[in-house]
C-alpha positions in Angstrom: 50.8 117.8 66.3 53.7 115.4 65.5 56.2 117.8 67.3 54.1 117.6 70.5 53.8 113.8 70.2 57.6 113.5 69.6 58.2 115.7 72.7 55.8 113.6 74.8 57.3 110.3 73.7 60.9 111.6 73.8 61.6 110.4 70.2 59.6 109.5 67.1 56.8 107.0 67.6 58.5 104.3 65.6 61.8 104.5 67.5 59.9 104.7 70.8 57.9 101.5 69.8 61.1 99.7 69.0 62.7 100.7 72.3 59.7 99.6 74.2 59.6 96.2 72.4 63.3 95.6 73.1 63.1 96.6 76.8 59.9 94.4 77.2 61.7 91.4 75.8 64.7 91.9 78.1 62.5 92.4 81.2 60.3 89.4 80.2 63.4 87.2 79.8 64.8 88.3 83.2 61.4 87.8 84.9 61.1 84.3 83.3 64.7 83.4 84.5 63.8 84.3 88.1 60.3 82.6 87.8 58.4 85.9 88.4 55.1 86.3 86.6 53.1 89.5 86.1 50.4 88.3 88.6 53.1 87.8 91.2 54.0 91.4 90.9 50.4 92.5 91.1 49.8 90.3 94.2 53.0 91.6 95.8 52.0 95.3 95.2 48.5 94.5 96.7 50.0 92.8 99.7 52.4 95.7 100.3 49.5 98.2 100.2 47.4 96.0 102.6 50.3 95.7 105.0 51.1 99.4 104.8 47.4 100.1 105.5 47.3 97.8 108.5 50.6 98.9 110.0 49.6 102.6 109.4 46.5 102.2 111.5 48.4 100.2 114.1 50.9 103.1 114.3 48.0 105.6 114.8 46.7 103.3 117.6 50.2 103.5 119.2 50.2 107.3 118.9 46.8 107.4 120.6 48.2 105.2 123.4 51.2 107.5 123.8 48.8 110.5 123.8 46.7 109.1 126.6 49.7 108.1 128.6 51.3 111.5 128.3 48.0 113.3 129.0 47.6 111.4 132.2 50.7 113.2 133.5 50.7 116.5 131.6 47.1 117.6 132.1 47.1 117.3 135.9 50.5 119.0 136.2 49.2 121.8 133.9 46.1 122.3 136.1 48.2 122.3 139.3 50.6 124.8 137.8 47.8 127.0 136.6 46.1 126.9 140.0 49.4 127.8 141.8 50.2 130.7 139.4 46.5 131.9 139.8 46.9 132.1 143.6 50.0 134.2 143.2 48.4 136.8 141.0 
């Protein structure tokens, strides 16, 4: 069991805990120096997903517009070409 846990953690549980504590202190210090708080990160991630969601659907709307514009030309030309090739057969 402990071999599997060591493999999962990448090291022994004690050493992994010490590494996580040290990295957490360093990251906390840097975030404090820049005035960044954990909730700021959460709000930024949320705002990024909301903006991606909105812009994604806006892009789909633009694709739909392009589809309709192209179909206004392509479909009649296709029908005319099919009629002309049908008469030759």
